[in-house]
C-alpha positions as CSV (number, residue, x, y, z in Angstrom):
1,M,77.7,116.6,110.1
2,T,77.9,115.3,113.3
3,T,80.4,112.4,114.3
4,G,79.9,112.3,117.8
5,G,83.2,113.7,118.5
6,S,84.1,117.0,120.1
7,F,83.1,120.1,118.3
8,R,86.8,120.6,117.2
9,E,86.9,117.0,115.5
10,D,83.4,117.5,113.8
11,T,84.5,121.1,112.7
12,R,87.9,119.6,111.6
13,A,86.1,116.8,109.6
14,E,83.8,119.2,108.0
15,L,86.7,121.2,106.8
16,L,88.6,118.2,105.5
17,A,85.5,117.1,103.5
18,R,85.2,120.5,102.2
19,L,88.8,120.8,101.0
20,L,88.6,117.3,99.3
21,D,85.6,118.2,97.8
22,A,87.1,121.2,96.2
23,A,90.3,119.5,95.3
24,R,88.1,116.8,93.6
25,E,86.0,119.4,91.6
26,L,89.3,121.0,90.4
27,T,90.9,117.8,89.5
28,T,88.1,116.6,87.6
29,A,88.0,119.8,85.7
30,Q,91.5,120.3,85.0
31,G,93.7,117.7,86.1
32,W,95.9,117.2,89.1
33,S,98.9,118.8,87.7
34,A,96.9,121.9,87.0
35,L,95.6,122.2,90.6
36,T,97.0,124.5,92.9
37,M,96.7,124.8,96.8
38,G,95.6,128.4,96.3
39,A,92.7,127.4,93.9
40,V,91.7,124.7,96.6
41,A,91.7,127.2,99.2
42,G,89.7,129.7,97.0
43,R,87.2,127.1,96.2
44,A,86.8,125.9,99.8
45,G,86.5,129.5,100.9
46,I,89.5,129.6,103.3
47,S,93.0,131.1,103.2
48,R,96.0,129.3,101.6
49,Q,97.8,129.2,104.8
50,H,94.7,127.7,106.6
51,L,94.7,125.0,103.9
52,Y,98.4,124.0,104.7
53,N,97.5,124.1,108.5
54,A,94.7,121.7,107.8
55,I,96.1,119.4,105.4
56,G,99.9,120.0,104.7
57,T,101.4,119.6,101.3
58,K,99.8,119.0,98.0
59,R,100.9,115.4,98.3
60,A,99.2,114.9,101.4
61,L,96.2,116.7,99.8
62,G,96.3,113.9,97.1
63,D,96.9,111.0,99.5
64,A,93.7,112.2,101.3
65,L,91.8,112.7,98.1
66,V,92.6,109.3,96.9
67,A,92.1,107.6,100.3
68,R,88.5,109.3,100.5
69,E,87.7,107.9,97.0
70,T,89.1,104.4,97.9
71,D,86.7,104.5,100.9
72,A,83.7,105.1,98.5
73,F,85.0,101.9,96.4
74,L,85.2,99.8,99.6
75,D,81.8,101.1,100.7
76,V,80.5,99.2,97.4
77,V,82.2,96.2,97.7
78,C,81.3,95.8,101.7
79,R,77.8,96.4,100.7
80,E,77.8,93.3,98.1
81,L,79.7,91.2,100.5
82,R,76.8,92.0,103.3
83,A,74.3,91.3,100.5
84,H,75.4,87.8,100.1
85,P,76.3,86.4,103.6
86,G,77.0,82.8,103.6
87,D,78.0,82.7,99.9
88,L,81.6,84.0,99.4
89,V,81.8,83.2,95.9
90,T,78.5,85.4,94.9
91,G,79.7,88.1,97.0
92,A,83.3,88.4,95.9
93,I,82.0,88.4,92.0
94,A,79.2,90.9,93.0
95,G,81.9,93.4,95.2
96,V,84.3,93.4,92.3
97,G,81.6,94.0,89.6
98,A,80.0,96.6,91.6
99,A,83.5,98.4,92.2
100,L,84.4,98.2,88.6
101,D,80.9,99.7,87.6
102,F,81.5,102.4,90.1
103,G,84.7,103.1,88.6
104,S,83.5,103.3,85.3
105,S,81.5,106.2,86.0
106,N,84.0,108.0,88.7
107,D,85.3,111.3,87.3
108,L,88.3,111.4,89.9
109,L,89.3,108.0,88.4
110,K,88.9,109.1,85.0
111,A,91.0,112.4,85.4
112,I,93.6,110.2,87.1
113,L,93.7,107.7,84.4
114,T,93.7,110.2,81.4
115,A,96.1,112.7,82.8
116,D,98.7,113.7,80.2
117,G,102.2,114.0,81.7
118,G,103.0,116.4,84.3
119,E,102.1,115.6,88.0
120,S,99.8,113.0,88.6
121,L,97.9,111.1,91.1
122,L,98.3,107.6,89.2
123,P,101.2,106.7,91.5
124,V,99.1,107.1,94.6
125,V,96.9,104.6,93.3
126,T,99.2,102.1,91.8
127,A,102.6,102.5,93.5
128,R,102.1,103.8,97.0
129,P,100.5,100.8,98.7
130,E,99.5,102.7,102.1
131,V,97.1,104.9,100.3
132,V,95.0,102.3,98.6
133,L,96.0,98.7,98.9
134,E,97.0,98.5,102.7
135,R,93.7,100.5,103.3
136,G,91.7,98.5,100.9
137,V,93.2,95.0,102.4
138,G,92.6,96.2,106.0
139,V,88.7,97.1,105.5
140,L,88.0,94.3,103.2
141,G,89.8,91.8,105.4
142,A,87.9,93.2,108.2
143,E,84.5,92.9,106.2
144,L,85.3,89.3,105.0
145,A,85.8,88.2,108.5
146,A,82.7,89.7,109.7
147,V,80.4,88.3,107.0
148,H,82.2,85.0,106.6
149,G,83.8,84.4,110.1
150,P,87.6,84.5,111.1
151,D,90.1,82.9,109.0
152,P,93.9,83.5,109.0
153,D,94.0,83.4,105.3
154,L,91.2,86.2,104.7
155,P,94.0,89.0,104.4
156,R,95.4,87.1,101.3
157,L,92.1,86.8,99.7
158,A,91.4,90.5,100.5
159,D,94.9,91.4,99.1
160,A,94.0,89.6,95.8
161,L,90.4,91.2,95.5
162,V,91.9,94.5,95.9
163,R,94.7,94.0,93.5
164,L,92.1,92.6,91.0
165,V,89.9,95.7,91.4
166,I,92.9,98.1,91.0
167,S,94.2,96.2,87.9
168,H,90.9,96.1,86.1
169,A,89.9,99.6,87.2
170,T,93.3,101.1,85.7
171,Q,93.6,98.9,82.9
172,P,90.0,97.8,81.9
173,T,89.4,94.3,80.2
174,G,85.9,94.2,80.7
175,P,83.7,92.8,83.5
176,D,83.3,89.1,82.4
177,L,87.1,88.5,82.9
178,A,86.9,90.4,86.2
179,A,84.0,88.2,87.4
180,V,85.9,85.0,86.2
181,Q,89.0,85.9,88.2
182,A,87.0,86.9,91.4
183,R,85.0,83.3,91.1
184,W,88.5,81.9,90.8
185,L,89.9,83.5,93.8
186,A,86.9,83.0,96.0
187,E,86.7,79.2,95.0
188,G,90.1,78.7,95.3
189,F,89.9,80.1,98.9
190,L,87.0,78.0,99.9
191,A,88.7,74.8,98.4
192,R,91.8,75.0,100.4
193,R,89.4,74.8,103.8
194,P,89.1,71.6,105.3
């Protein structure tokens, strides 16, 4: 994996990906509360001290794991927005639908939502805005601006769409309601334009 950075940056990125892969595998298999830093280190083939040096605490590992999964959801939404340039309503509906489809088969999200007590990653998804919400609003707002042109209200639309996906992904009500709500948001955004 070459990112175009220095050898040290590339090596760090590869190590982080390996650590997050290990954490994801363990979390989906046994749950976050059962995950230990030693198990992650062992699965990744490094020492526990090396893991702590690379990522920090278990909380930081959880944040990084959820952030990477958030990026995967955002990629799905952005791909749909790009597929419908000039049609914000269709792009928003398709993006929300694609994100929810992706979430319905996402093993990590299922593990987070079905955890029984103990330590959980659910607060990272729902109650710590810097990991999912703010990241999502930033990426989606930039994508909306790139596809549909600049508008000072795009961050509000991005915020509403991200909250819509989080809500429906964590408490599914069916794709039809999500599509209606995405349409309502996009049409409302366009209607307030002069």
